[in-house]
PDB file of N, CA, C and O in Angstrom:
ATOM      1  N   MET A   1     103.678 136.279  62.073  1.00  0.00           N
ATOM      2  CA  MET A   1     102.696 135.612  62.914  1.00  0.00           C
ATOM      3  C   MET A   1     103.023 135.949  64.379  1.00  0.00           C
ATOM      4  O   MET A   1     104.171 135.814  64.801  1.00  0.00           O
ATOM      5  N   PRO A   2     102.039 136.379  65.139  1.00  0.00           N
ATOM      6  CA  PRO A   2     102.280 136.694  66.560  1.00  0.00           C
ATOM      7  C   PRO A   2     102.741 135.452  67.338  1.00  0.00           C
ATOM      8  O   PRO A   2     102.426 134.318  66.980  1.00  0.00           O
ATOM      9  N   MET A   3     103.487 135.705  68.399  1.00  0.00           N
ATOM     10  CA  MET A   3     104.070 134.625  69.191  1.00  0.00           C
ATOM     11  C   MET A   3     103.005 133.674  69.746  1.00  0.00           C
ATOM     12  O   MET A   3     103.217 132.462  69.771  1.00  0.00           O
ATOM     13  N   LEU A   4     101.873 134.203  70.187  1.00  0.00           N
ATOM     14  CA  LEU A   4     100.817 133.342  70.734  1.00  0.00           C
ATOM     15  C   LEU A   4     100.275 132.398  69.666  1.00  0.00           C
ATOM     16  O   LEU A   4     100.017 131.229  69.952  1.00  0.00           O
ATOM     17  N   GLN A   5     100.102 132.883  68.451  1.00  0.00           N
ATOM     18  CA  GLN A   5      99.628 132.012  67.366  1.00  0.00           C
ATOM     19  C   GLN A   5     100.671 130.950  67.034  1.00  0.00           C
ATOM     20  O   GLN A   5     100.321 129.802  66.760  1.00  0.00           O
ATOM     21  N   GLN A   6     101.940 131.324  67.058  1.00  0.00           N
ATOM     22  CA  GLN A   6     102.999 130.338  66.822  1.00  0.00           C
ATOM     23  C   GLN A   6     102.964 129.259  67.892  1.00  0.00           C
ATOM     24  O   GLN A   6     103.085 128.071  67.594  1.00  0.00           O
ATOM     25  N   PHE A   7     102.796 129.683  69.149  1.00  0.00           N
ATOM     26  CA  PHE A   7     102.742 128.723  70.245  1.00  0.00           C
ATOM     27  C   PHE A   7     101.549 127.783  70.098  1.00  0.00           C
ATOM     28  O   PHE A   7     101.670 126.578  70.318  1.00  0.00           O
ATOM     29  N   ARG A   8     100.407 128.334  69.728  1.00  0.00           N
ATOM     30  CA  ARG A   8      99.224 127.489  69.541  1.00  0.00           C
ATOM     31  C   ARG A   8      99.444 126.477  68.420  1.00  0.00           C
ATOM     32  O   ARG A   8      99.048 125.318  68.546  1.00  0.00           O
ATOM     33  N   LEU A   9     100.073 126.905  67.322  1.00  0.00           N
ATOM     34  CA  LEU A   9     100.355 125.996  66.212  1.00  0.00           C
ATOM     35  C   LEU A   9     101.290 124.880  66.655  1.00  0.00           C
ATOM     36  O   LEU A   9     101.034 123.706  66.383  1.00  0.00           O
ATOM     37  N   VAL A  10     102.363 125.239  67.331  1.00  0.00           N
ATOM     38  CA  VAL A  10     103.317 124.233  67.823  1.00  0.00           C
ATOM     39  C   VAL A  10     102.630 123.310  68.824  1.00  0.00           C
ATOM     40  O   VAL A  10     102.883 122.105  68.833  1.00  0.00           O
ATOM     41  N   GLY A  11     101.766 123.867  69.662  1.00  0.00           N
ATOM     42  CA  GLY A  11     101.037 123.049  70.631  1.00  0.00           C
ATOM     43  C   GLY A  11     100.133 122.028  69.978  1.00  0.00           C
ATOM     44  O   GLY A  11     100.037 120.888  70.433  1.00  0.00           O
ATOM     45  N   HIS A  12      99.474 122.437  68.914  1.00  0.00           N
ATOM     46  CA  HIS A  12      98.606 121.487  68.201  1.00  0.00           C
ATOM     47  C   HIS A  12      99.436 120.388  67.539  1.00  0.00           C
ATOM     48  O   HIS A  12      99.038 119.223  67.544  1.00  0.00           O
ATOM     49  N   ILE A  13     100.563 120.745  66.981  1.00  0.00           N
ATOM     50  CA  ILE A  13     101.439 119.732  66.370  1.00  0.00           C
ATOM     51  C   ILE A  13     101.934 118.762  67.436  1.00  0.00           C
ATOM     52  O   ILE A  13     101.919 117.548  67.232  1.00  0.00           O
ATOM     53  N   GLU A  14     102.369 119.295  68.567  1.00  0.00           N
ATOM     54  CA  GLU A  14     102.858 118.448  69.662  1.00  0.00           C
ATOM     55  C   GLU A  14     101.729 117.574  70.208  1.00  0.00           C
ATOM     56  O   GLU A  14     101.930 116.387  70.464  1.00  0.00           O
ATOM     57  N   GLY A  15     100.554 118.153  70.384  1.00  0.00           N
ATOM     58  CA  GLY A  15      99.416 117.388  70.900  1.00  0.00           C
ATOM     59  C   GLY A  15      99.015 116.253  69.977  1.00  0.00           C
ATOM     60  O   GLY A  15      98.785 115.132  70.428  1.00  0.00           O
ATOM     61  N   TRP A  16      98.931 116.540  68.686  1.00  0.00           N
ATOM     62  CA  TRP A  16      98.555 115.486  67.734  1.00  0.00           C
ATOM     63  C   TRP A  16      99.631 114.411  67.626  1.00  0.00           C
ATOM     64  O   TRP A  16      99.316 113.229  67.488  1.00  0.00           O
ATOM     65  N   SER A  17     100.906 114.816  67.689  1.00  0.00           N
ATOM     66  CA  SER A  17     101.963 113.804  67.618  1.00  0.00           C
ATOM     67  C   SER A  17     101.932 112.894  68.842  1.00  0.00           C
ATOM     68  O   SER A  17     102.209 111.700  68.734  1.00  0.00           O
ATOM     69  N   PHE A  18     101.595 113.454  70.009  1.00  0.00           N
ATOM     70  CA  PHE A  18     101.473 112.652  71.226  1.00  0.00           C
ATOM     71  C   PHE A  18     100.330 111.642  71.090  1.00  0.00           C
ATOM     72  O   PHE A  18     100.485 110.471  71.437  1.00  0.00           O
ATOM     73  N   LEU A  19      99.194 112.097  70.589  1.00  0.00           N
ATOM     74  CA  LEU A  19      98.060 111.198  70.400  1.00  0.00           C
ATOM     75  C   LEU A  19      98.369 110.119  69.362  1.00  0.00           C
ATOM     76  O   LEU A  19      97.994 108.959  69.533  1.00  0.00           O
ATOM     77  N   LEU A  20      99.046 110.502  68.298  1.00  0.00           N
ATOM     78  CA  LEU A  20      99.444 109.533  67.274  1.00  0.00           C
ATOM     79  C   LEU A  20     100.377 108.478  67.867  1.00  0.00           C
ATOM     80  O   LEU A  20     100.259 107.290  67.568  1.00  0.00           O
ATOM     81  N   LEU A  21     101.294 108.926  68.699  1.00  0.00           N
ATOM     82  CA  LEU A  21     102.213 107.990  69.345  1.00  0.00           C
ATOM     83  C   LEU A  21     101.460 107.031  70.273  1.00  0.00           C
ATOM     84  O   LEU A  21     101.681 105.820  70.234  1.00  0.00           O
ATOM     85  N   LEU A  22     100.577 107.576  71.100  1.00  0.00           N
ATOM     86  CA  LEU A  22      99.882 106.748  72.082  1.00  0.00           C
ATOM     87  C   LEU A  22      98.839 105.823  71.479  1.00  0.00           C
ATOM     88  O   LEU A  22      98.733 104.663  71.879  1.00  0.00           O
ATOM     89  N   PHE A  23      98.070 106.322  70.523  1.00  0.00           N
ATOM     90  CA  PHE A  23      96.902 105.576  70.062  1.00  0.00           C
ATOM     91  C   PHE A  23      97.061 104.902  68.696  1.00  0.00           C
ATOM     92  O   PHE A  23      96.177 104.159  68.268  1.00  0.00           O
ATOM     93  N   VAL A  24      98.169 105.152  68.017  1.00  0.00           N
ATOM     94  CA  VAL A  24      98.403 104.472  66.736  1.00  0.00           C
ATOM     95  C   VAL A  24      99.716 103.695  66.778  1.00  0.00           C
ATOM     96  O   VAL A  24      99.727 102.481  66.573  1.00  0.00           O
ATOM     97  N   ALA A  25     100.817 104.390  67.043  1.00  0.00           N
ATOM     98  CA  ALA A  25     102.127 103.741  66.959  1.00  0.00           C
ATOM     99  C   ALA A  25     102.323 102.673  68.040  1.00  0.00           C
ATOM    100  O   ALA A  25     102.807 101.578  67.755  1.00  0.00           O
ATOM    101  N   MET A  26     101.947 102.996  69.276  1.00  0.00           N
ATOM    102  CA  MET A  26     102.150 101.999  70.346  1.00  0.00           C
ATOM    103  C   MET A  26     101.266 100.763  70.167  1.00  0.00           C
ATOM    104  O   MET A  26     101.763  99.651  70.341  1.00  0.00           O
ATOM    105  N   PRO A  27      99.979 100.903  69.829  1.00  0.00           N
ATOM    106  CA  PRO A  27      99.206  99.680  69.555  1.00  0.00           C
ATOM    107  C   PRO A  27      99.774  98.865  68.389  1.00  0.00           C
ATOM    108  O   PRO A  27      99.740  97.635  68.418  1.00  0.00           O
ATOM    109  N   LEU A  28     100.294  99.547  67.363  1.00  0.00           N
ATOM    110  CA  LEU A  28     100.905  98.803  66.257  1.00  0.00           C
ATOM    111  C   LEU A  28     102.150  98.045  66.723  1.00  0.00           C
ATOM    112  O   LEU A  28     102.423  96.937  66.260  1.00  0.00           O
ATOM    113  N   LYS A  29     102.890  98.647  67.631  1.00  0.00           N
ATOM    114  CA  LYS A  29     104.083  97.969  68.142  1.00  0.00           C
ATOM    115  C   LYS A  29     103.714  96.713  68.923  1.00  0.00           C
ATOM    116  O   LYS A  29     104.282  95.644  68.701  1.00  0.00           O
ATOM    117  N   TYR A  30     102.760  96.852  69.836  1.00  0.00           N
ATOM    118  CA  TYR A  30     102.466  95.733  70.725  1.00  0.00           C
ATOM    119  C   TYR A  30     101.443  94.748  70.163  1.00  0.00           C
ATOM    120  O   TYR A  30     101.496  93.563  70.491  1.00  0.00           O
ATOM    121  N   ALA A  31     100.522  95.204  69.332  1.00  0.00           N
ATOM    122  CA  ALA A  31      99.509  94.295  68.785  1.00  0.00           C
ATOM    123  C   ALA A  31      99.944  93.673  67.472  1.00  0.00           C
ATOM    124  O   ALA A  31      99.628  92.517  67.194  1.00  0.00           O
ATOM    125  N   ALA A  32     100.663  94.428  66.666  1.00  0.00           N
ATOM    126  CA  ALA A  32     101.039  93.932  65.347  1.00  0.00           C
ATOM    127  C   ALA A  32     102.527  93.634  65.219  1.00  0.00           C
ATOM    128  O   ALA A  32     102.980  93.170  64.173  1.00  0.00           O
ATOM    129  N   GLY A  33     103.293  93.900  66.285  1.00  0.00           N
ATOM    130  CA  GLY A  33     104.724  93.622  66.228  1.00  0.00           C
ATOM    131  C   GLY A  33     105.466  94.534  65.270  1.00  0.00           C
ATOM    132  O   GLY A  33     106.411  94.103  64.611  1.00  0.00           O
ATOM    133  N   TRP A  34     105.050  95.789  65.185  1.00  0.00           N
ATOM    134  CA  TRP A  34     105.667  96.738  64.254  1.00  0.00           C
ATOM    135  C   TRP A  34     106.303  97.890  65.042  1.00  0.00           C
ATOM    136  O   TRP A  34     105.685  98.943  65.197  1.00  0.00           O
ATOM    137  N   PRO A  35     107.536  97.700  65.543  1.00  0.00           N
ATOM    138  CA  PRO A  35     108.162  98.707  66.398  1.00  0.00           C
ATOM    139  C   PRO A  35     108.667  99.942  65.655  1.00  0.00           C
ATOM    140  O   PRO A  35     108.972 100.956  66.284  1.00  0.00           O
ATOM    141  N   LEU A  36     108.756  99.872  64.344  1.00  0.00           N
ATOM    142  CA  LEU A  36     109.267 101.016  63.588  1.00  0.00           C
ATOM    143  C   LEU A  36     108.385 102.248  63.765  1.00  0.00           C
ATOM    144  O   LEU A  36     108.888 103.372  63.765  1.00  0.00           O
ATOM    145  N   GLY A  37     107.089 102.053  63.915  1.00  0.00           N
ATOM    146  CA  GLY A  37     106.178 103.186  64.094  1.00  0.00           C
ATOM    147  C   GLY A  37     106.494 103.985  65.337  1.00  0.00           C
ATOM    148  O   GLY A  37     106.478 105.215  65.304  1.00  0.00           O
ATOM    149  N   VAL A  38     106.784 103.299  66.445  1.00  0.00           N
ATOM    150  CA  VAL A  38     107.126 103.998  67.688  1.00  0.00           C
ATOM    151  C   VAL A  38     108.455 104.723  67.529  1.00  0.00           C
ATOM    152  O   VAL A  38     108.626 105.834  68.031  1.00  0.00           O
ATOM    153  N   ARG A  39     109.380 104.104  66.839  1.00  0.00           N
ATOM    154  CA  ARG A  39     110.688 104.731  66.650  1.00  0.00           C
ATOM    155  C   ARG A  39     110.544 106.035  65.852  1.00  0.00           C
ATOM    156  O   ARG A  39     111.109 107.061  66.232  1.00  0.00           O
ATOM    157  N   VAL A  40     109.800 105.995  64.768  1.00  0.00           N
ATOM    158  CA  VAL A  40     109.652 107.175  63.912  1.00  0.00           C
ATOM    159  C   VAL A  40     108.760 108.231  64.569  1.00  0.00           C
ATOM    160  O   VAL A  40     109.151 109.392  64.689  1.00  0.00           O
ATOM    161  N   VAL A  41     107.569 107.826  64.990  1.00  0.00           N
ATOM    162  CA  VAL A  41     106.631 108.778  65.597  1.00  0.00           C
ATOM    163  C   VAL A  41     107.176 109.284  66.926  1.00  0.00           C
ATOM    164  O   VAL A  41     106.981 110.449  67.272  1.00  0.00           O
ATOM    165  N   GLY A  42     107.855 108.419  67.671  1.00  0.00           N
ATOM    166  CA  GLY A  42     108.453 108.840  68.934  1.00  0.00           C
ATOM    167  C   GLY A  42     109.513 109.901  68.738  1.00  0.00           C
ATOM    168  O   GLY A  42     109.589 110.859  69.507  1.00  0.00           O
ATOM    169  N   MET A  43     110.335 109.735  67.710  1.00  0.00           N
ATOM    170  CA  MET A  43     111.365 110.738  67.422  1.00  0.00           C
ATOM    171  C   MET A  43     110.722 112.060  66.999  1.00  0.00           C
ATOM    172  O   MET A  43     111.146 113.126  67.446  1.00  0.00           O
ATOM    173  N   LEU A  44     109.713 111.997  66.149  1.00  0.00           N
ATOM    174  CA  LEU A  44     109.040 113.221  65.717  1.00  0.00           C
ATOM    175  C   LEU A  44     108.333 113.906  66.884  1.00  0.00           C
ATOM    176  O   LEU A  44     108.355 115.132  66.992  1.00  0.00           O
ATOM    177  N   HIS A  45     107.715 113.125  67.745  1.00  0.00           N
ATOM    178  CA  HIS A  45     107.058 113.704  68.921  1.00  0.00           C
ATOM    179  C   HIS A  45     108.087 114.321  69.868  1.00  0.00           C
ATOM    180  O   HIS A  45     107.845 115.391  70.426  1.00  0.00           O
ATOM    181  N   GLY A  46     109.208 113.673  70.050  1.00  0.00           N
ATOM    182  CA  GLY A  46     110.264 114.232  70.895  1.00  0.00           C
ATOM    183  C   GLY A  46     110.744 115.568  70.376  1.00  0.00           C
ATOM    184  O   GLY A  46     110.945 116.502  71.153  1.00  0.00           O
ATOM    185  N   LEU A  47     110.927 115.669  69.088  1.00  0.00           N
ATOM    186  CA  LEU A  47     111.322 116.936  68.477  1.00  0.00           C
ATOM    187  C   LEU A  47     110.229 117.981  68.647  1.00  0.00           C
ATOM    188  O   LEU A  47     110.515 119.133  68.973  1.00  0.00           O
ATOM    189  N   ALA A  48     108.978 117.584  68.427  1.00  0.00           N
ATOM    190  CA  ALA A  48     107.852 118.519  68.599  1.00  0.00           C
ATOM    191  C   ALA A  48     107.754 118.987  70.045  1.00  0.00           C
ATOM    192  O   ALA A  48     107.435 120.149  70.295  1.00  0.00           O
ATOM    193  N   PHE A  49     108.022 118.100  71.001  1.00  0.00           N
ATOM    194  CA  PHE A  49     107.974 118.476  72.411  1.00  0.00           C
ATOM    195  C   PHE A  49     109.053 119.504  72.736  1.00  0.00           C
ATOM    196  O   PHE A  49     108.792 120.466  73.458  1.00  0.00           O
ATOM    197  N   LEU A  50     110.258 119.311  72.213  1.00  0.00           N
ATOM    198  CA  LEU A  50     111.331 120.277  72.455  1.00  0.00           C
ATOM    199  C   LEU A  50     110.995 121.647  71.865  1.00  0.00           C
ATOM    200  O   LEU A  50     111.243 122.676  72.494  1.00  0.00           O
ATOM    201  N   VAL A  51     110.438 121.657  70.672  1.00  0.00           N
ATOM    202  CA  VAL A  51     110.032 122.919  70.051  1.00  0.00           C
ATOM    203  C   VAL A  51     108.910 123.556  70.871  1.00  0.00           C
ATOM    204  O   VAL A  51     108.872 124.778  71.018  1.00  0.00           O
ATOM    205  N   TYR A  52     107.998 122.745  71.405  1.00  0.00           N
ATOM    206  CA  TYR A  52     106.916 123.235  72.249  1.00  0.00           C
ATOM    207  C   TYR A  52     107.462 123.928  73.494  1.00  0.00           C
ATOM    208  O   TYR A  52     107.008 125.016  73.849  1.00  0.00           O
ATOM    209  N   VAL A  53     108.429 123.307  74.155  1.00  0.00           N
ATOM    210  CA  VAL A  53     108.991 123.885  75.374  1.00  0.00           C
ATOM    211  C   VAL A  53     109.675 125.217  75.067  1.00  0.00           C
ATOM    212  O   VAL A  53     109.527 126.178  75.822  1.00  0.00           O
ATOM    213  N   VAL A  54     110.417 125.278  73.972  1.00  0.00           N
ATOM    214  CA  VAL A  54     111.063 126.536  73.583  1.00  0.00           C
ATOM    215  C   VAL A  54     110.006 127.599  73.285  1.00  0.00           C
ATOM    216  O   VAL A  54     110.120 128.737  73.740  1.00  0.00           O
ATOM    217  N   ALA A  55     108.985 127.228  72.526  1.00  0.00           N
ATOM    218  CA  ALA A  55     107.910 128.182  72.200  1.00  0.00           C
ATOM    219  C   ALA A  55     107.170 128.622  73.454  1.00  0.00           C
ATOM    220  O   ALA A  55     106.779 129.783  73.570  1.00  0.00           O
ATOM    221  N   LEU A  56     106.975 127.705  74.393  1.00  0.00           N
ATOM    222  CA  LEU A  56     106.314 128.039  75.651  1.00  0.00           C
ATOM    223  C   LEU A  56     107.093 129.102  76.405  1.00  0.00           C
ATOM    224  O   LEU A  56     106.514 130.093  76.850  1.00  0.00           O
ATOM    225  N   PHE A  57     108.384 128.913  76.554  1.00  0.00           N
ATOM    226  CA  PHE A  57     109.177 129.892  77.289  1.00  0.00           C
ATOM    227  C   PHE A  57     109.259 131.222  76.554  1.00  0.00           C
ATOM    228  O   PHE A  57     109.306 132.277  77.187  1.00  0.00           O
ATOM    229  N   ARG A  58     109.278 131.185  75.239  1.00  0.00           N
ATOM    230  CA  ARG A  58     109.301 132.442  74.479  1.00  0.00           C
ATOM    231  C   ARG A  58     108.002 133.219  74.662  1.00  0.00           C
ATOM    232  O   ARG A  58     108.038 134.420  74.930  1.00  0.00           O
ATOM    233  N   VAL A  59     106.850 132.552  74.522  1.00  0.00           N
ATOM    234  CA  VAL A  59     105.572 133.255  74.648  1.00  0.00           C
ATOM    235  C   VAL A  59     105.330 133.679  76.089  1.00  0.00           C
ATOM    236  O   VAL A  59     104.769 134.747  76.333  1.00  0.00           O
ATOM    237  N   ALA A  60     105.746 132.854  77.047  1.00  0.00           N
ATOM    238  CA  ALA A  60     105.561 133.211  78.458  1.00  0.00           C
ATOM    239  C   ALA A  60     106.392 134.436  78.823  1.00  0.00           C
ATOM    240  O   ALA A  60     105.943 135.287  79.591  1.00  0.00           O
ATOM    241  N   ALA A  61     107.594 134.526  78.278  1.00  0.00           N
ATOM    242  CA  ALA A  61     108.442 135.688  78.558  1.00  0.00           C
ATOM    243  C   ALA A  61     107.925 136.933  77.849  1.00  0.00           C
ATOM    244  O   ALA A  61     107.881 138.016  78.431  1.00  0.00           O
ATOM    245  N   GLU A  62     107.536 136.769  76.592  1.00  0.00           N
ATOM    246  CA  GLU A  62     107.076 137.925  75.814  1.00  0.00           C
ATOM    247  C   GLU A  62     105.765 138.489  76.345  1.00  0.00           C
ATOM    248  O   GLU A  62     105.605 139.706  76.435  1.00  0.00           O
ATOM    249  N   ASP A  63     104.832 137.621  76.695  1.00  0.00           N
ATOM    250  CA  ASP A  63     103.518 138.069  77.173  1.00  0.00           C
ATOM    251  C   ASP A  63     103.450 138.193  78.691  1.00  0.00           C
ATOM    252  O   ASP A  63     102.398 138.512  79.244  1.00  0.00           O
ATOM    253  N   GLU A  64     104.578 137.939  79.368  1.00  0.00           N
ATOM    254  CA  GLU A  64     104.676 138.052  80.824  1.00  0.00           C
ATOM    255  C   GLU A  64     103.606 137.229  81.546  1.00  0.00           C
ATOM    256  O   GLU A  64     102.856 137.744  82.376  1.00  0.00           O
ATOM    257  N   TRP A  65     103.557 135.943  81.210  1.00  0.00           N
ATOM    258  CA  TRP A  65     102.619 135.041  81.850  1.00  0.00           C
ATOM    259  C   TRP A  65     103.008 134.841  83.309  1.00  0.00           C
ATOM    260  O   TRP A  65     104.198 134.806  83.622  1.00  0.00           O
ATOM    261  N   PRO A  66     102.038 134.709  84.207  1.00  0.00           N
ATOM    262  CA  PRO A  66     102.364 134.311  85.579  1.00  0.00           C
ATOM    263  C   PRO A  66     102.862 132.860  85.589  1.00  0.00           C
ATOM    264  O   PRO A  66     102.544 132.083  84.690  1.00  0.00           O
ATOM    265  N   TRP A  67     103.633 132.511  86.596  1.00  0.00           N
ATOM    266  CA  TRP A  67     104.248 131.180  86.610  1.00  0.00           C
ATOM    267  C   TRP A  67     103.208 130.068  86.591  1.00  0.00           C
ATOM    268  O   TRP A  67     103.478 128.994  86.053  1.00  0.00           O
ATOM    269  N   ARG A  68     102.032 130.293  87.158  1.00  0.00           N
ATOM    270  CA  ARG A  68     101.010 129.238  87.160  1.00  0.00           C
ATOM    271  C   ARG A  68     100.500 128.940  85.751  1.00  0.00           C
ATOM    272  O   ARG A  68     100.186 127.796  85.424  1.00  0.00           O
ATOM    273  N   LYS A  69     100.423 129.972  84.930  1.00  0.00           N
ATOM    274  CA  LYS A  69      99.936 129.770  83.560  1.00  0.00           C
ATOM    275  C   LYS A  69     100.947 128.972  82.747  1.00  0.00           C
ATOM    276  O   LYS A  69     100.572 128.038  82.038  1.00  0.00           O
ATOM    277  N   TRP A  70     102.241 129.335  82.842  1.00  0.00           N
ATOM    278  CA  TRP A  70     103.197 128.566  82.045  1.00  0.00           C
ATOM    279  C   TRP A  70     103.411 127.182  82.624  1.00  0.00           C
ATOM    280  O   TRP A  70     103.709 126.250  81.877  1.00  0.00           O
ATOM    281  N   ALA A  71     103.268 127.014  83.948  1.00  0.00           N
ATOM    282  CA  ALA A  71     103.356 125.682  84.541  1.00  0.00           C
ATOM    283  C   ALA A  71     102.184 124.817  84.072  1.00  0.00           C
ATOM    284  O   ALA A  71     102.354 123.631  83.789  1.00  0.00           O
ATOM    285  N   ALA A  72     100.992 125.421  83.991  1.00  0.00           N
ATOM    286  CA  ALA A  72      99.824 124.680  83.489  1.00  0.00           C
ATOM    287  C   ALA A  72     100.017 124.284  82.036  1.00  0.00           C
ATOM    288  O   ALA A  72      99.625 123.187  81.638  1.00  0.00           O
ATOM    289  N   ALA A  73     100.615 125.157  81.240  1.00  0.00           N
ATOM    290  CA  ALA A  73     100.881 124.839  79.827  1.00  0.00           C
ATOM    291  C   ALA A  73     101.876 123.692  79.712  1.00  0.00           C
ATOM    292  O   ALA A  73     101.737 122.834  78.840  1.00  0.00           O
ATOM    293  N   PHE A  74     102.880 123.670  80.586  1.00  0.00           N
ATOM    294  CA  PHE A  74     103.859 122.586  80.555  1.00  0.00           C
ATOM    295  C   PHE A  74     103.214 121.264  80.969  1.00  0.00           C
ATOM    296  O   PHE A  74     103.395 120.248  80.299  1.00  0.00           O
ATOM    297  N   VAL A  75     102.467 121.274  82.064  1.00  0.00           N
ATOM    298  CA  VAL A  75     101.811 120.050  82.542  1.00  0.00           C
ATOM    299  C   VAL A  75     100.808 119.556  81.502  1.00  0.00           C
ATOM    300  O   VAL A  75     100.652 118.349  81.318  1.00  0.00           O
ATOM    301  N   ALA A  76     100.132 120.472  80.828  1.00  0.00           N
ATOM    302  CA  ALA A  76      99.158 120.084  79.799  1.00  0.00           C
ATOM    303  C   ALA A  76      99.821 119.300  78.672  1.00  0.00           C
ATOM    304  O   ALA A  76      99.186 118.445  78.053  1.00  0.00           O
ATOM    305  N   SER A  77     101.092 119.585  78.403  1.00  0.00           N
ATOM    306  CA  SER A  77     101.775 118.862  77.329  1.00  0.00           C
ATOM    307  C   SER A  77     102.122 117.437  77.724  1.00  0.00           C
ATOM    308  O   SER A  77     102.467 116.630  76.861  1.00  0.00           O
ATOM    309  N   LEU A  78     102.040 117.111  78.999  1.00  0.00           N
ATOM    310  CA  LEU A  78     102.387 115.773  79.472  1.00  0.00           C
ATOM    311  C   LEU A  78     101.181 114.840  79.560  1.00  0.00           C
ATOM    312  O   LEU A  78     101.339 113.640  79.783  1.00  0.00           O
ATOM    313  N   VAL A  79      99.980 115.387  79.386  1.00  0.00           N
ATOM    314  CA  VAL A  79      98.743 114.628  79.536  1.00  0.00           C
ATOM    315  C   VAL A  79      98.074 114.490  78.162  1.00  0.00           C
ATOM    316  O   VAL A  79      97.973 115.474  77.430  1.00  0.00           O
ATOM    317  N   PRO A  80      97.617 113.287  77.805  1.00  0.00           N
ATOM    318  CA  PRO A  80      96.902 113.169  76.530  1.00  0.00           C
ATOM    319  C   PRO A  80      95.706 114.121  76.490  1.00  0.00           C
ATOM    320  O   PRO A  80      94.945 114.209  77.454  1.00  0.00           O
ATOM    321  N   PHE A  81      95.547 114.813  75.400  1.00  0.00           N
ATOM    322  CA  PHE A  81      94.507 115.814  75.167  1.00  0.00           C
ATOM    323  C   PHE A  81      94.690 117.060  76.028  1.00  0.00           C
ATOM    324  O   PHE A  81      93.866 117.972  75.965  1.00  0.00           O
ATOM    325  N   GLY A  82      95.745 117.117  76.825  1.00  0.00           N
ATOM    326  CA  GLY A  82      95.950 118.233  77.743  1.00  0.00           C
ATOM    327  C   GLY A  82      96.106 119.572  77.049  1.00  0.00           C
ATOM    328  O   GLY A  82      95.512 120.561  77.477  1.00  0.00           O
ATOM    329  N   PHE A  83      96.902 119.621  75.977  1.00  0.00           N
ATOM    330  CA  PHE A  83      97.085 120.902  75.314  1.00  0.00           C
ATOM    331  C   PHE A  83      95.782 121.402  74.721  1.00  0.00           C
ATOM    332  O   PHE A  83      95.519 122.605  74.738  1.00  0.00           O
ATOM    333  N   PHE A  84      94.971 120.512  74.205  1.00  0.00           N
ATOM    334  CA  PHE A  84      93.723 120.937  73.578  1.00  0.00           C
ATOM    335  C   PHE A  84      92.767 121.549  74.608  1.00  0.00           C
ATOM    336  O   PHE A  84      92.049 122.504  74.312  1.00  0.00           O
ATOM    337  N   VAL A  85      92.770 120.990  75.812  1.00  0.00           N
ATOM    338  CA  VAL A  85      91.963 121.568  76.895  1.00  0.00           C
ATOM    339  C   VAL A  85      92.537 122.916  77.305  1.00  0.00           C
ATOM    340  O   VAL A  85      91.791 123.878  77.486  1.00  0.00           O
ATOM    341  N   PHE A  86      93.858 122.994  77.453  1.00  0.00           N
ATOM    342  CA  PHE A  86      94.517 124.251  77.815  1.00  0.00           C
ATOM    343  C   PHE A  86      94.244 125.314  76.749  1.00  0.00           C
ATOM    344  O   PHE A  86      93.967 126.468  77.076  1.00  0.00           O
ATOM    345  N   ASP A  87      94.322 124.933  75.507  1.00  0.00           N
ATOM    346  CA  ASP A  87      94.076 125.863  74.408  1.00  0.00           C
ATOM    347  C   ASP A  87      92.645 126.384  74.448  1.00  0.00           C
ATOM    348  O   ASP A  87      92.417 127.584  74.300  1.00  0.00           O
ATOM    349  N   ALA A  88      91.694 125.499  74.645  1.00  0.00           N
ATOM    350  CA  ALA A  88      90.281 125.900  74.642  1.00  0.00           C
ATOM    351  C   ALA A  88      89.934 126.769  75.846  1.00  0.00           C
ATOM    352  O   ALA A  88      89.163 127.721  75.718  1.00  0.00           O
ATOM    353  N   ARG A  89      90.486 126.459  76.997  1.00  0.00           N
ATOM    354  CA  ARG A  89      90.122 127.174  78.225  1.00  0.00           C
ATOM    355  C   ARG A  89      90.933 128.431  78.463  1.00  0.00           C
ATOM    356  O   ARG A  89      90.424 129.379  79.061  1.00  0.00           O
ATOM    357  N   VAL A  90      92.175 128.468  78.015  1.00  0.00           N
ATOM    358  CA  VAL A  90      93.052 129.587  78.365  1.00  0.00           C
ATOM    359  C   VAL A  90      93.450 130.412  77.141  1.00  0.00           C
ATOM    360  O   VAL A  90      93.304 131.634  77.139  1.00  0.00           O
ATOM    361  N   LEU A  91      93.946 129.753  76.117  1.00  0.00           N
ATOM    362  CA  LEU A  91      94.529 130.508  75.009  1.00  0.00           C
ATOM    363  C   LEU A  91      93.503 131.154  74.090  1.00  0.00           C
ATOM    364  O   LEU A  91      93.727 132.270  73.621  1.00  0.00           O
ATOM    365  N   LYS A  92      92.398 130.497  73.822  1.00  0.00           N
ATOM    366  CA  LYS A  92      91.402 131.087  72.919  1.00  0.00           C
ATOM    367  C   LYS A  92      90.785 132.341  73.501  1.00  0.00           C
ATOM    368  O   LYS A  92      90.331 133.205  72.752  1.00  0.00           O
ATOM    369  N   ARG A  93      90.756 132.463  74.826  1.00  0.00           N
ATOM    370  CA  ARG A  93      90.200 133.646  75.451  1.00  0.00           C
ATOM    371  C   ARG A  93      91.204 134.789  75.522  1.00  0.00           C
ATOM    372  O   ARG A  93      90.825 135.940  75.741  1.00  0.00           O
ATOM    373  N   ALA A  94      92.488 134.473  75.337  1.00  0.00           N
ATOM    374  CA  ALA A  94      93.527 135.499  75.442  1.00  0.00           C
ATOM    375  C   ALA A  94      93.503 136.393  74.212  1.00  0.00           C
ATOM    376  O   ALA A  94      93.250 135.911  73.108  1.00  0.00           O
ATOM    377  N   PRO A  95      93.758 137.679  74.379  1.00  0.00           N
ATOM    378  CA  PRO A  95      93.856 138.558  73.217  1.00  0.00           C
ATOM    379  C   PRO A  95      95.081 138.201  72.388  1.00  0.00           C
ATOM    380  O   PRO A  95      96.123 137.861  72.949  1.00  0.00           O
ATOM    381  N   SER A  96      94.980 138.271  71.071  1.00  0.00           N
ATOM    382  CA  SER A  96      96.087 137.896  70.199  1.00  0.00           C
ATOM    383  C   SER A  96      97.127 138.971  70.131  1.00  0.00           C
ATOM    384  O   SER A  96      98.131 138.815  69.436  1.00  0.00           O
TER     385      SER A  96
END
């Protein structure tokens, strides 16, 4: 699998885990008193984020991305739905 496709896959996993943490696990913690969801989903999201950062630096180095592109990819991972916007606007147009 090409590096860009691997990065996109990891990005989608990281993006969905972030949304799951924010919109499912955290409401369950505070509304239903169920903190285990944040502990489990938070740990999985943390791991997915670390893998995302490693994949980001690998694809940026291999494809020689300008610093603004990899900085935008990093910032996109910090914003809910950010990776999905970055993927639609930047990565889908890139040659594989």
